[in-house]
C-alpha positions, 0 to 999 in steps of 0.5 A: 685377625688371628692370622695378622696377630700370628704374623706380628708375633713372628716378625717380633721374634725375628726382629728380637733375634737380629738385635745386636748385643753388648758383649764385655770381655775381661782378659788378662795377659800373664807372661805375655799369654792368655789362659788357655780357656780365653784364647778364643773370643766368640761374638755375633756379627753386629755385636758391640764388643768391649774387651778390657785388657790387663797385663803384667808386662808392657805390651802392645795388643793388636786385633787383626781384621779390625786393625785396632792396637792398644798399648798395655802397661802393668796395673792399668786396664785398657779397653778395646771397643768395636762393632763386630761387622766383619765375620771370620776368625781374626788373630790377636797378637802381642808385640813386646816393647822394643821387640819386632817379633809378634806372638799370636795369643788368641783369636776373635771369631765373629759369627754371622747372625 
């Protein structure tokens, strides 16, 4: 009986650790750049991630590896939602309107559970 109870508790602890989390991140691009302390987003594989972007100039933001792109306009927050399935480090780039040059502004790091 005690052995069964201990096994059940252990399995519940493991199952709880494997549950995906919802992660909400607010990021603001100023002059086409992120503040230094927000340039790396760290999440766990399986997490449901929502990144809410704001900007002071028109830009397009692109998350490589997940191939998600959103047009940003000043004064209008835009959300980027995804499930962090692929692990690794993925560049986040901006494309200025009318320009073909890409600029890496940060990274998404997805760590295995």
